[in-house]
C-alpha positions as CSV (number, residue, x, y, z in Angstrom):
1,M,-12.3,-20.0,9.5
2,T,-12.8,-16.3,9.4
3,T,-14.4,-14.4,6.5
4,K,-12.5,-11.4,5.2
5,L,-14.5,-8.3,6.0
6,E,-14.6,-5.6,3.4
7,V,-14.0,-2.3,5.1
8,T,-15.3,0.7,3.2
9,K,-16.3,4.3,4.0
10,D,-19.9,3.0,4.3
11,S,-19.0,0.3,6.9
12,V,-20.9,0.7,10.2
13,I,-18.6,1.5,13.1
14,G,-20.2,-1.0,15.5
15,D,-19.9,-3.8,12.9
16,I,-16.2,-3.1,12.4
17,I,-15.5,-3.0,16.1
18,K,-17.2,-6.4,16.6
19,S,-15.6,-8.0,13.5
20,V,-12.0,-6.7,13.5
21,P,-9.6,-7.4,16.5
22,G,-7.9,-4.1,17.4
23,A,-10.4,-1.9,15.5
24,E,-11.7,-0.5,18.8
25,E,-8.3,1.2,19.4
26,V,-8.3,2.7,15.9
27,I,-11.8,4.1,16.4
28,R,-10.7,5.5,19.8
29,K,-7.6,7.1,18.3
30,Y,-9.5,9.0,15.7
31,F,-13.0,9.5,17.2
32,G,-12.4,9.4,20.9
33,T,-14.2,7.4,23.5
34,G,-17.6,8.9,22.9
35,C,-18.4,6.4,20.2
36,F,-18.6,3.6,22.7
37,T,-21.5,5.1,24.7
38,C,-23.3,6.5,21.6
39,P,-26.2,4.4,20.3
40,G,-25.4,5.7,16.8
41,I,-22.4,3.4,16.7
42,N,-24.7,0.6,15.4
43,M,-26.0,2.7,12.5
44,E,-23.3,5.3,11.6
45,S,-20.7,4.7,9.0
46,I,-17.0,5.4,9.2
47,T,-17.6,8.4,6.8
48,F,-20.2,9.8,9.2
49,G,-17.9,9.4,12.2
50,A,-15.0,11.0,10.3
51,A,-17.1,14.0,9.4
52,M,-18.3,14.4,13.0
53,H,-14.7,14.4,14.2
54,N,-13.0,16.2,11.3
55,V,-10.9,13.2,10.3
56,D,-10.0,11.8,6.9
57,P,-12.1,8.6,6.6
58,E,-9.4,7.0,4.4
59,K,-6.9,7.1,7.3
60,V,-9.3,5.2,9.5
61,I,-10.1,2.7,6.8
62,S,-6.4,2.2,6.0
63,E,-5.5,1.4,9.6
64,I,-8.4,-1.0,10.0
65,K,-7.4,-2.8,6.7
66,E,-3.9,-3.1,8.1
67,L,-5.3,-4.9,11.1
68,I,-7.2,-7.3,8.9
69,E,-4.1,-8.0,6.8
70,K,-2.0,-8.7,9.9
71,D,-4.7,-10.9,11.4
72,G,-5.4,-12.7,8.1
C-alpha cells in the first residue's frame, strides 16, 4: 500500500525522485541532468530548482502530480 505523497513547491527534489515513479524524467526535462550529481538535491525544493533554471515551478509540480494520479 502506497501513501499518497503531497507534492508542493516546497517539496525536496530528492524526496520526490525517490517517492514518485517517473519523476526523475520530469526533473531532467525541466532542470537538466546536473541535479543528479548535485548534493543540494537532498535539501533543495522544487521552487529553488525552478528559480535556478528559470522554470515555472507550477509546471513541474503539475507534471509530477499527473504521474502520482496515473500511478495511484
